[in-house]
Biopython code that builds the backbone (N, CA, C, O; Angstrom):
import numpy as np
from Bio.PDB.StructureBuilder import StructureBuilder

atoms = [
    (1, "MET", "N", (-25.922, 4.142, -11.480)),
    (1, "MET", "CA", (-25.830, 2.728, -11.218)),
    (1, "MET", "C", (-25.458, 1.962, -12.488)),
    (1, "MET", "O", (-24.651, 1.034, -12.436)),
    (2, "SER", "N", (-26.030, 2.337, -13.605)),
    (2, "SER", "CA", (-25.736, 1.607, -14.840)),
    (2, "SER", "C", (-24.292, 1.839, -15.282)),
    (2, "SER", "O", (-23.704, 0.985, -15.945)),
    (3, "GLY", "N", (-23.721, 2.985, -14.919)),
    (3, "GLY", "CA", (-22.336, 3.239, -15.269)),
    (3, "GLY", "C", (-21.393, 2.287, -14.563)),
    (3, "GLY", "O", (-20.409, 1.835, -15.149)),
    (4, "CYS", "N", (-21.683, 1.980, -13.313)),
    (4, "CYS", "CA", (-20.859, 1.035, -12.565)),
    (4, "CYS", "C", (-21.024, -0.376, -13.107)),
    (4, "CYS", "O", (-20.053, -1.130, -13.180)),
    (5, "MET", "N", (-22.233, -0.737, -13.483)),
    (5, "MET", "CA", (-22.493, -2.089, -13.960)),
    (5, "MET", "C", (-21.871, -2.333, -15.337)),
    (5, "MET", "O", (-21.537, -3.471, -15.669)),
    (6, "SER", "N", (-21.716, -1.289, -16.132)),
    (6, "SER", "CA", (-21.157, -1.480, -17.465)),
    (6, "SER", "C", (-19.656, -1.728, -17.414)),
    (6, "SER", "O", (-19.099, -2.258, -18.375)),
    (7, "ARG", "N", (-18.986, -1.366, -16.331)),
    (7, "ARG", "CA", (-17.549, -1.569, -16.224)),
    (7, "ARG", "C", (-17.188, -2.946, -15.698)),
    (7, "ARG", "O", (-16.052, -3.385, -15.880)),
    (8, "ILE", "N", (-18.111, -3.642, -15.053)),
    (8, "ILE", "CA", (-17.793, -4.932, -14.445)),
    (8, "ILE", "C", (-17.314, -5.951, -15.478)),
    (8, "ILE", "O", (-16.322, -6.630, -15.212)),
    (9, "PRO", "N", (-17.956, -6.100, -16.640)),
    (9, "PRO", "CA", (-17.446, -7.083, -17.600)),
    (9, "PRO", "C", (-16.028, -6.777, -18.075)),
    (9, "PRO", "O", (-15.292, -7.701, -18.420)),
    (10, "LYS", "N", (-15.630, -5.524, -18.101)),
    (10, "LYS", "CA", (-14.283, -5.175, -18.529)),
    (10, "LYS", "C", (-13.260, -5.540, -17.472)),
    (10, "LYS", "O", (-12.117, -5.854, -17.806)),
    (11, "LEU", "N", (-13.647, -5.507, -16.192)),
    (11, "LEU", "CA", (-12.708, -5.785, -15.115)),
    (11, "LEU", "C", (-12.535, -7.280, -14.863)),
    (11, "LEU", "O", (-11.464, -7.713, -14.437)),
    (12, "LEU", "N", (-13.568, -8.069, -15.118)),
    (12, "LEU", "CA", (-13.518, -9.499, -14.859)),
    (12, "LEU", "C", (-13.120, -10.256, -16.123)),
    (12, "LEU", "O", (-13.575, -9.917, -17.216)),
    (13, "PRO", "N", (-12.267, -11.287, -15.983)),
    (13, "PRO", "CA", (-11.927, -12.069, -17.180)),
    (13, "PRO", "C", (-13.119, -12.912, -17.623)),
    (13, "PRO", "O", (-13.974, -13.274, -16.815)),
    (14, "SER", "N", (-13.160, -13.215, -18.904)),
    (14, "SER", "CA", (-14.255, -14.050, -19.404)),
    (14, "SER", "C", (-14.111, -15.462, -18.844)),
    (14, "SER", "O", (-12.998, -15.879, -18.525)),
    (15, "PRO", "N", (-15.210, -16.209, -18.717)),
    (15, "PRO", "CA", (-15.153, -17.533, -18.080)),
    (15, "PRO", "C", (-14.233, -18.527, -18.780)),
    (15, "PRO", "O", (-13.640, -19.381, -18.121)),
    (16, "ASN", "N", (-14.104, -18.433, -20.091)),
    (16, "ASN", "CA", (-13.288, -19.404, -20.827)),
    (16, "ASN", "C", (-11.913, -18.859, -21.196)),
    (16, "ASN", "O", (-11.246, -19.423, -22.063)),
    (17, "SER", "N", (-11.475, -17.776, -20.558)),
    (17, "SER", "CA", (-10.184, -17.207, -20.909)),
    (17, "SER", "C", (-9.057, -18.082, -20.352)),
    (17, "SER", "O", (-9.186, -18.629, -19.257)),
    (18, "PRO", "N", (-7.965, -18.218, -21.088)),
    (18, "PRO", "CA", (-6.855, -19.029, -20.599)),
    (18, "PRO", "C", (-6.168, -18.324, -19.430)),
    (18, "PRO", "O", (-6.285, -17.106, -19.297)),
    (19, "PRO", "N", (-5.458, -19.064, -18.586)),
    (19, "PRO", "CA", (-4.766, -18.427, -17.474)),
    (19, "PRO", "C", (-3.670, -17.498, -17.990)),
    (19, "PRO", "O", (-3.126, -17.697, -19.076)),
    (20, "SER", "N", (-3.362, -16.491, -17.197)),
    (20, "SER", "CA", (-2.342, -15.537, -17.621)),
    (20, "SER", "C", (-0.982, -16.223, -17.689)),
    (20, "SER", "O", (-0.660, -17.086, -16.873)),
    (21, "VAL", "N", (-0.201, -15.821, -18.670)),
    (21, "VAL", "CA", (1.106, -16.421, -18.898)),
    (21, "VAL", "C", (2.154, -15.516, -18.287)),
    (21, "VAL", "O", (2.086, -14.292, -18.402)),
    (22, "HIS", "N", (3.115, -16.130, -17.643)),
    (22, "HIS", "CA", (4.210, -15.388, -17.025)),
    (22, "HIS", "C", (5.276, -15.172, -18.096)),
    (22, "HIS", "O", (6.063, -16.078, -18.373)),
    (23, "ASN", "N", (5.310, -13.986, -18.700)),
    (23, "ASN", "CA", (6.242, -13.697, -19.791)),
    (23, "ASN", "C", (7.571, -13.211, -19.244)),
    (23, "ASN", "O", (7.626, -12.284, -18.436)),
    (24, "ILE", "N", (8.649, -13.855, -19.701)),
    (24, "ILE", "CA", (10.006, -13.468, -19.325)),
    (24, "ILE", "C", (10.833, -13.425, -20.602)),
    (24, "ILE", "O", (10.737, -14.323, -21.438)),
    (25, "ASP", "N", (11.635, -12.396, -20.754)),
    (25, "ASP", "CA", (12.498, -12.281, -21.923)),
    (25, "ASP", "C", (13.576, -13.362, -21.895)),
    (25, "ASP", "O", (14.154, -13.657, -20.848)),
    (26, "PHE", "N", (13.835, -13.947, -23.069)),
    (26, "PHE", "CA", (14.863, -14.985, -23.184)),
    (26, "PHE", "C", (16.225, -14.430, -22.797)),
    (26, "PHE", "O", (17.023, -15.116, -22.159)),
    (27, "GLU", "N", (16.487, -13.192, -23.183)),
    (27, "GLU", "CA", (17.796, -12.598, -22.904)),
    (27, "GLU", "C", (18.041, -12.434, -21.404)),
    (27, "GLU", "O", (19.178, -12.534, -20.942)),
    (28, "SER", "N", (16.977, -12.183, -20.651)),
    (28, "SER", "CA", (17.163, -12.012, -19.211)),
    (28, "SER", "C", (17.390, -13.351, -18.512)),
    (28, "SER", "O", (17.976, -13.389, -17.431)),
    (29, "VAL", "N", (16.932, -14.455, -19.118)),
    (29, "VAL", "CA", (17.135, -15.774, -18.519)),
    (29, "VAL", "C", (18.482, -16.352, -18.929)),
    (29, "VAL", "O", (19.163, -16.976, -18.115)),
    (30, "ASP", "N", (18.866, -16.154, -20.167)),
    (30, "ASP", "CA", (20.133, -16.695, -20.684)),
    (30, "ASP", "C", (21.275, -15.806, -20.210)),
    (30, "ASP", "O", (21.663, -14.859, -20.894)),
    (31, "ILE", "N", (21.808, -16.120, -19.032)),
    (31, "ILE", "CA", (22.806, -15.259, -18.393)),
    (31, "ILE", "C", (24.130, -15.270, -19.145)),
    (31, "ILE", "O", (24.735, -14.217, -19.344)),
    (32, "ASN", "N", (24.589, -16.453, -19.568)),
    (32, "ASN", "CA", (25.894, -16.520, -20.226)),
    (32, "ASN", "C", (25.812, -16.324, -21.745)),
    (32, "ASN", "O", (26.822, -16.476, -22.432)),
    (33, "ASN", "N", (24.638, -15.991, -22.281)),
    (33, "ASN", "CA", (24.419, -15.668, -23.699)),
    (33, "ASN", "C", (24.936, -16.741, -24.655)),
    (33, "ASN", "O", (25.494, -16.420, -25.705)),
    (34, "ASP", "N", (24.752, -18.019, -24.295)),
    (34, "ASP", "CA", (25.177, -19.094, -25.185)),
    (34, "ASP", "C", (24.027, -19.633, -26.027)),
    (34, "ASP", "O", (24.241, -20.507, -26.867)),
    (35, "GLY", "N", (22.814, -19.131, -25.819)),
    (35, "GLY", "CA", (21.668, -19.578, -26.590)),
    (35, "GLY", "C", (20.951, -20.758, -25.970)),
    (35, "GLY", "O", (19.895, -21.159, -26.461)),
    (36, "ASN", "N", (21.491, -21.326, -24.908)),
    (36, "ASN", "CA", (20.863, -22.441, -24.213)),
    (36, "ASN", "C", (20.545, -22.022, -22.789)),
    (36, "ASN", "O", (21.303, -21.287, -22.156)),
    (37, "ILE", "N", (19.423, -22.499, -22.302)),
    (37, "ILE", "CA", (19.062, -22.221, -20.906)),
    (37, "ILE", "C", (19.369, -23.469, -20.089)),
    (37, "ILE", "O", (18.765, -24.523, -20.292)),
    (38, "THR", "N", (20.302, -23.339, -19.174)),
    (38, "THR", "CA", (20.674, -24.471, -18.324)),
    (38, "THR", "C", (19.751, -24.549, -17.121)),
    (38, "THR", "O", (18.926, -23.664, -16.893)),
    (39, "ILE", "N", (19.901, -25.614, -16.362)),
    (39, "ILE", "CA", (19.087, -25.795, -15.160)),
    (39, "ILE", "C", (19.371, -24.677, -14.162)),
    (39, "ILE", "O", (18.456, -24.194, -13.495)),
    (40, "GLU", "N", (20.622, -24.268, -14.056)),
    (40, "GLU", "CA", (20.987, -23.187, -13.128)),
    (40, "GLU", "C", (20.323, -21.870, -13.541)),
    (40, "GLU", "O", (19.834, -21.126, -12.691)),
    (41, "GLU", "N", (20.307, -21.587, -14.840)),
    (41, "GLU", "CA", (19.673, -20.361, -15.321)),
    (41, "GLU", "C", (18.159, -20.423, -15.135)),
    (41, "GLU", "O", (17.529, -19.424, -14.786)),
    (42, "PHE", "N", (17.581, -21.593, -15.367)),
    (42, "PHE", "CA", (16.139, -21.754, -15.203)),
    (42, "PHE", "C", (15.733, -21.614, -13.747)),
    (42, "PHE", "O", (14.658, -21.088, -13.461)),
    (43, "SER", "N", (16.558, -22.068, -12.827)),
    (43, "SER", "CA", (16.217, -21.989, -11.403)),
    (43, "SER", "C", (16.216, -20.546, -10.898)),
    (43, "SER", "O", (15.612, -20.256, -9.865)),
    (44, "ARG", "N", (16.876, -19.650, -11.606)),
    (44, "ARG", "CA", (16.900, -18.233, -11.200)),
    (44, "ARG", "C", (15.671, -17.467, -11.678)),
    (44, "ARG", "O", (15.469, -16.318, -11.284)),
    (45, "VAL", "N", (14.850, -18.087, -12.520)),
    (45, "VAL", "CA", (13.644, -17.433, -13.034)),
    (45, "VAL", "C", (12.635, -17.320, -11.891)),
    (45, "VAL", "O", (12.355, -18.317, -11.225)),
    (46, "PRO", "N", (12.083, -16.125, -11.647)),
    (46, "PRO", "CA", (11.093, -16.007, -10.572)),
    (46, "PRO", "C", (9.832, -16.792, -10.910)),
    (46, "PRO", "O", (9.349, -16.748, -12.041)),
    (47, "GLN", "N", (9.307, -17.502, -9.933)),
    (47, "GLN", "CA", (8.116, -18.324, -10.128)),
    (47, "GLN", "C", (6.866, -17.517, -9.809)),
    (47, "GLN", "O", (6.933, -16.470, -9.165)),
    (48, "HIS", "N", (5.732, -18.017, -10.269)),
    (48, "HIS", "CA", (4.445, -17.389, -9.972)),
    (48, "HIS", "C", (4.189, -17.449, -8.470)),
    (48, "HIS", "O", (4.470, -18.468, -7.839)),
    (49, "PRO", "N", (3.664, -16.382, -7.895)),
    (49, "PRO", "CA", (3.266, -16.486, -6.490)),
    (49, "PRO", "C", (2.062, -17.410, -6.375)),
    (49, "PRO", "O", (1.168, -17.397, -7.222)),
    (50, "LYS", "N", (2.051, -18.206, -5.321)),
    (50, "LYS", "CA", (0.945, -19.139, -5.139)),
    (50, "LYS", "C", (-0.266, -18.401, -4.593)),
    (50, "LYS", "O", (-0.136, -17.354, -3.957)),
    (51, "THR", "N", (-1.429, -18.951, -4.845)),
    (51, "THR", "CA", (-2.668, -18.349, -4.384)),
    (51, "THR", "C", (-2.784, -18.516, -2.883)),
    (51, "THR", "O", (-2.638, -19.617, -2.353)),
    (52, "ASP", "N", (-3.050, -17.404, -2.201)),
    (52, "ASP", "CA", (-3.199, -17.431, -0.751)),
    (52, "ASP", "C", (-4.648, -17.721, -0.404)),
    (52, "ASP", "O", (-5.525, -16.887, -0.631)),
    (53, "SER", "N", (-4.900, -18.908, 0.149)),
    (53, "SER", "CA", (-6.270, -19.267, 0.503)),
    (53, "SER", "C", (-6.514, -19.202, 2.001)),
    (53, "SER", "O", (-7.660, -19.305, 2.438)),
    (54, "ILE", "N", (-5.471, -19.034, 2.794)),
    (54, "ILE", "CA", (-5.628, -19.002, 4.252)),
    (54, "ILE", "C", (-6.231, -17.675, 4.713)),
    (54, "ILE", "O", (-7.123, -17.674, 5.562)),
    (55, "THR", "N", (-5.769, -16.552, 4.178)),
    (55, "THR", "CA", (-6.251, -15.244, 4.612)),
    (55, "THR", "C", (-7.756, -15.067, 4.410)),
    (55, "THR", "O", (-8.422, -14.591, 5.329)),
    (56, "PRO", "N", (-8.328, -15.428, 3.252)),
    (56, "PRO", "CA", (-9.785, -15.287, 3.129)),
    (56, "PRO", "C", (-10.548, -16.198, 4.092)),
    (56, "PRO", "O", (-11.597, -15.813, 4.608)),
    (57, "ILE", "N", (-10.031, -17.389, 4.334)),
    (57, "ILE", "CA", (-10.702, -18.309, 5.255)),
    (57, "ILE", "C", (-10.710, -17.730, 6.660)),
    (57, "ILE", "O", (-11.733, -17.769, 7.344)),
    (58, "ILE", "N", (-9.573, -17.190, 7.097)),
    (58, "ILE", "CA", (-9.497, -16.589, 8.432)),
    (58, "ILE", "C", (-10.451, -15.401, 8.519)),
    (58, "ILE", "O", (-11.129, -15.229, 9.532)),
    (59, "SER", "N", (-10.512, -14.581, 7.474)),
    (59, "SER", "CA", (-11.402, -13.418, 7.481)),
    (59, "SER", "C", (-12.858, -13.843, 7.597)),
    (59, "SER", "O", (-13.619, -13.243, 8.356)),
    (60, "ILE", "N", (-13.253, -14.867, 6.856)),
    (60, "ILE", "CA", (-14.640, -15.330, 6.913)),
    (60, "ILE", "C", (-14.967, -15.888, 8.287)),
    (60, "ILE", "O", (-16.054, -15.641, 8.809)),
    (61, "VAL", "N", (-14.042, -16.641, 8.886)),
    (61, "VAL", "CA", (-14.276, -17.197, 10.228)),
    (61, "VAL", "C", (-14.421, -16.078, 11.251)),
    (61, "VAL", "O", (-15.288, -16.147, 12.123)),
    (62, "VAL", "N", (-13.588, -15.052, 11.156)),
    (62, "VAL", "CA", (-13.680, -13.923, 12.092)),
    (62, "VAL", "C", (-15.010, -13.204, 11.926)),
    (62, "VAL", "O", (-15.647, -12.849, 12.918)),
    (63, "ILE", "N", (-15.439, -12.985, 10.689)),
    (63, "ILE", "CA", (-16.721, -12.311, 10.451)),
    (63, "ILE", "C", (-17.872, -13.136, 11.014)),
    (63, "ILE", "O", (-18.783, -12.583, 11.632)),
    (64, "ILE", "N", (-17.843, -14.450, 10.808)),
    (64, "ILE", "CA", (-18.898, -15.312, 11.344)),
    (64, "ILE", "C", (-18.898, -15.276, 12.865)),
    (64, "ILE", "O", (-19.964, -15.261, 13.480)),
    (65, "MET", "N", (-17.729, -15.261, 13.477)),
    (65, "MET", "CA", (-17.651, -15.196, 14.948)),
    (65, "MET", "C", (-18.186, -13.856, 15.460)),
    (65, "MET", "O", (-18.878, -13.814, 16.477)),
    (66, "LEU", "N", (-17.872, -12.773, 14.768)),
    (66, "LEU", "CA", (-18.382, -11.467, 15.190)),
    (66, "LEU", "C", (-19.903, -11.404, 15.064)),
    (66, "LEU", "O", (-20.578, -10.877, 15.948)),
    (67, "ILE", "N", (-20.430, -11.928, 13.991)),
    (67, "ILE", "CA", (-21.886, -11.946, 13.824)),
    (67, "ILE", "C", (-22.518, -12.817, 14.904)),
    (67, "ILE", "O", (-23.541, -12.441, 15.477)),
    (68, "GLY", "N", (-21.923, -13.976, 15.191)),
    (68, "GLY", "CA", (-22.425, -14.837, 16.256)),
    (68, "GLY", "C", (-22.385, -14.145, 17.605)),
    (68, "GLY", "O", (-23.309, -14.291, 18.406)),
    (69, "GLY", "N", (-21.321, -13.390, 17.865)),
    (69, "GLY", "CA", (-21.223, -12.640, 19.121)),
    (69, "GLY", "C", (-22.297, -11.578, 19.225)),
    (69, "GLY", "O", (-22.873, -11.379, 20.295)),
    (70, "MET", "N", (-22.573, -10.896, 18.134)),
    (70, "MET", "CA", (-23.626, -9.879, 18.162)),
    (70, "MET", "C", (-25.000, -10.515, 18.370)),
    (70, "MET", "O", (-25.841, -9.966, 19.083)),
    (71, "ILE", "N", (-25.223, -11.662, 17.754)),
    (71, "ILE", "CA", (-26.499, -12.356, 17.962)),
    (71, "ILE", "C", (-26.618, -12.801, 19.421)),
    (71, "ILE", "O", (-27.695, -12.707, 20.010)),
    (72, "TYR", "N", (-25.531, -13.280, 19.999)),
    (72, "TYR", "CA", (-25.545, -13.710, 21.395)),
    (72, "TYR", "C", (-25.818, -12.532, 22.330)),
    (72, "TYR", "O", (-26.520, -12.683, 23.330)),
    (73, "LEU", "N", (-25.265, -11.354, 22.007)),
    (73, "LEU", "CA", (-25.477, -10.174, 22.847)),
    (73, "LEU", "C", (-26.926, -9.705, 22.822)),
    (73, "LEU", "O", (-27.374, -9.062, 23.772)),
    (74, "THR", "N", (-27.657, -10.004, 21.777)),
    (74, "THR", "CA", (-29.062, -9.598, 21.733)),
    (74, "THR", "C", (-29.894, -10.346, 22.775)),
    (74, "THR", "O", (-31.012, -9.938, 23.090)),
    (75, "LYS", "N", (-29.357, -11.420, 23.300)),
    (75, "LYS", "CA", (-30.034, -12.175, 24.357)),
    (75, "LYS", "C", (-30.190, -11.332, 25.617)),
    (75, "LYS", "O", (-31.155, -11.492, 26.364)),
    (76, "PHE", "N", (-29.237, -10.435, 25.848)),
    (76, "PHE", "CA", (-29.234, -9.619, 27.065)),
    (76, "PHE", "C", (-30.016, -8.320, 26.909)),
    (76, "PHE", "O", (-30.277, -7.643, 27.903)),
    (77, "ILE", "N", (-30.386, -7.966, 25.720)),
    (77, "ILE", "CA", (-31.165, -6.750, 25.486)),
    (77, "ILE", "C", (-32.636, -7.099, 25.647)),
    (77, "ILE", "O", (-33.184, -7.905, 24.895)),
    (78, "LYS", "N", (-33.256, -6.489, 26.628)),
    (78, "LYS", "CA", (-34.674, -6.759, 26.882)),
    (78, "LYS", "C", (-35.478, -5.549, 26.442)),
    (78, "LYS", "O", (-35.103, -4.416, 26.746)),
    (79, "PRO", "N", (-36.560, -5.763, 25.743)),
    (79, "PRO", "CA", (-37.384, -4.623, 25.346)),
    (79, "PRO", "C", (-38.095, -4.034, 26.556)),
    (79, "PRO", "O", (-38.517, -4.761, 27.456)),
    (80, "LYS", "N", (-38.224, -2.714, 26.569)),
    (80, "LYS", "CA", (-38.928, -2.061, 27.660)),
    (80, "LYS", "C", (-40.418, -2.260, 27.480)),
    (80, "LYS", "O", (-40.963, -2.050, 26.396)),
    (81, "GLU", "N", (-41.064, -2.664, 28.548)),
    (81, "GLU", "CA", (-42.513, -2.916, 28.480)),
    (81, "GLU", "C", (-43.293, -1.797, 29.086)),
    (81, "GLU", "O", (-44.523, -1.846, 29.114)),
]
sb = StructureBuilder()
sb.init_structure("model")
sb.init_model(0)
sb.init_chain("A")
sb.init_seg("    ")
for serial, (resi, resn, name, xyz) in enumerate(atoms, 1):
    if name == "N":
        sb.init_residue(resn, " ", resi, " ")
    sb.init_atom(name, np.array(xyz, "f"), 0.0, 1.0, " ", f" {name:<3s}", serial, name[0])
structure = sb.get_structure()
């Protein structure tokens, strides 16, 4: 158990760590090799994927509904006397 717990701090970022930077080589962005990045060249740079918040919300709602359904089904289970 202690072996698993000792790895958690290494896997999680520290609370005050800066956000990760999206590093792209200048040479890969500067298509025409003129030393300047134009708006057209900048628009071809891949952007960060946005955080998906819908999937976790749907998962939590489904889990809550399943738990509610199981609680409701216990209404029909009668103990044998």
